N, C-alpha and C positions, 0 to 999 in steps of 0.2 A: 625656475630654470627648466626649460623643456629639453629633455635629453634626446640624443640622436636615435635612441631605440624607438622612440615614438614614431618617427617617420619611417624607420626600417620596418616596424610592425605593420604600418599602414600600407606600405609598398607590397609586403608579402600578402596581406589580405586582398589587396586590389588585384594582384596577379592571379591568385586562386579564384577570386570572384569572377573575373573575366573569363577564365578557362571554363568555368561551370556552365557558361552559356553556349559554348562552341559545340557544333554538331558536325556531321559529315558534309553538310552543305557548305561549299566553298564560298558562296556569296555571304553567308552569315559570318564565317570566319574572317573574310576580308574586311567586312564592315566593322566588326568588333576590333580587329587589329588596327584599323584606321583610327579609331577613338583611343585605343591603348597607346599608340605612338604619339597621337596628338597630346594626350595627357602628359607624357614624358617631356615633350617639347614645351608645353605650357609651363611646367615646373621650371624648366631652364630659363624661359623668358621672365617669369615672375622673380626668380632669384637675381637675374641680371638687372631688372628694374630696381629691386630692393637694394642691391649693391650701389647702383648709380645715385640713389638718394640717401645712402649711408644709413640705412635702417639698422636698428640695434639687433642683437642676436635673437632675442626673444620674439620680436615682431617678425623677423626674417623666417624663423621656424614656423610661426603661425601662417605666414603667407605661403610657405611651402605646403603646409597641410591643406589650406584652402585650394591650392592649385592641384594637389593630388586628388582631392575629392570632388572638384567642381563638376565633373562630368560623370560621376559614378552612376547617375540615373540613366545615362545613355545606353548602358548594356542591357538592363531589363527592358528598356523602351524598345530597342531594336529587336531583341529576341521575341517580344510579344507582337509588336506592330509592324515590323519590317520597314520602318521608316525613321528618319531623324527629324521629321516635321512635328513639332509640338502641336500645331494646329490640327493635324490629322491623327494625333494619338493622345499624348499626355504631356504635361509640363515636365520636362526632364530634370529641371532643378528641384522642383518639389518632390518628384519621385526619388531623387538623390537624397534628400533629407530623410525620407522614409527609410531608405536603405541604411543610412548612417545611424539612425535611431534604433532600428531593428537589430543592428549588429553592435550597438554600443561603441562605435568607432572613436568617439571623443571622450572616452572614460578617463583618459590621462589629463584632461583639462578641467579647471573649475567651471562652475555653471556660467559665469559671465563670459569667459573666453570661448567656451563651447557655443554659446548663443551668438557671439560675434562671428565665429566661423560659419555657422549655419546661415546667418543673415547675408554674409558676403557671397556665399554659394548661391543663395536665392537671387541676389542682385546681379550675378555675373551675366545672366541672360535676359535681364529686364531691359526694356527699351531705355529707361532712365533709372539712375540710382534714386531711391525715395528721398525726399527732402528731409524727413525726420529719421535720421540715424546718427548714432554717436560717432565721434571722431575716428575711433579705431575701425569701426565697420566701414566708414567712408574711405579710409585709407586702403584697407584690404580689398574693398570692392573696386576701387579705381585700378589697383595693381592687377587683379585677376581679370578685369574686363580688358585691359590693354594686352596682357599676356595672352589671353584667349584669342583676341582678334588678330594679333600678330601671327599666330600659328595658323589660324584659319585662312589668312591671306596666302600663306605658303601652300597649304593643302589645296585650296581651291584653284590657285594658279597652276599648280602641277596637274590638277585634274582637268582644267580647261585645255591645257596644252596637249595632254596625252589623249584627250577625247575630242580635240579640235573644237571644243565648245558646243558639241552637238548632242552629247549624251544626256538622256533624261534618267536620273538615278536618285537614290535616297540622299546622296551627298548634296545634290542640287534641289532637294525638297520635292523631287518629281515634277518640277515646273516645266511647262511646255516651252518649245522653242518659238521665239518671235523676235523680230527686229525692232519692234515698237517699244518705246518707253512710255508707260502709262502716265496719265496726268498727275495723279497723286504722288507718285514716285518722283517725277520730274520736279514738281513744285517743292517737295520736301528737300531734295538734293540742292536745288538752286537757292533755297532759303537757309542753307547750312544747318539743316536739321537731320535727325535720324529718320530713316525710312521705316514706316510701320510694316512689319512682316505681313500683316493682314491685308495690305494693299498690293502685295506682289501678284502679278498676273503672268509673268514669264521669267525665263532664265535671264533675259537682259535686265529686267527689273531687279532681280536678285544680285546681279553684278553691280548695279548702281547702288543698291543698299550697302554693299561691301565697300565701295569707294567712299560713300558718305560716312563710313565709320571714322574716317580721319577727323571729323568734327567732334568726335567723342573721345579722342585720345587725351591722356592726362599727363604724360611725363615726357621730358625732353628725350630720354632714352628710347621711348617708343617711336617718336617721330624720326629719330636717327636710324632705327632699324628699318622702318618703312622706306625711308629715303635711300639707305644703303642697298636695299634689295629691289628697288624700283617696283614696289608692289602696285602702286596706283597705275603706272604706265603699263605694267604687264596685264592688268585687268582691262584697261582701256583698249589694248591691242586685240583683245578677243571679242570686242563689241562691234556691232555694225557702225559704220561711220555716217551717222545722220546728224542733223543740226542739234537735236537734244543731247545726244551723246557727247558731241564736241563741246557744247556749252557746259555740261556737267564736268567734264574733264578739266576744262579751263578753270572752273571755280575751285575744284579740289586741288589742282596744281598750284594755283596762286596761294591758297590757304596753307598748303604745305611749305611753300617757299618762305612765307611770312614767319614761320616758326623758327627760322634760322637767321632772321635779321637782328 
């Protein structure tokens, strides 16, 4: 039985850990707060998904822990490199595992459960979940990946609207502005595949990558949240209207509609 005090202690640690990186620099504070509030919402999303599939109490608590710690590596990453781009800095999931181990944050769990939690955290930002993982890791990984993407949709759409889609910032991986969708990104999206981050050449490519996340959603509740909030349409509306963008949106829209048939 995992007690409530476990998650309370982790929340207290996380709060203090985030504060330790803040300086007088408002930009640093704003970006750290962005990830802090992102984590809180991902926890809520994960619990909502867990409830929708009637997950038992123990697994629900483990899912909550995975969600609480999934982005803990983001804080030292941004403090040191001033970017959220793993390609331009360090793998934030692997850095998160280092933070977890250095601070013995999973001491309340037995070795097997702790290992499952760490694997799920590593998997949350992977392009695909590795084929060879046990059923628990697979379940936790699917939940955290959906919960994470759901909030990133919200964060990015708010960002695009407030910046009219023109800002080059750490949130958009410092990608340049362009109306063109690159060949590799277009091919992946039209093939109902995940877009490789390494193939991104512009902010428009980044937005297509996000729309293509719909092909990697795992739970009915996740599709419901995307649909209720019009996330795909909202991203589409910030993109230039050319043939490639229109074709991609048509494909993701049809895919989404088929989830409710």
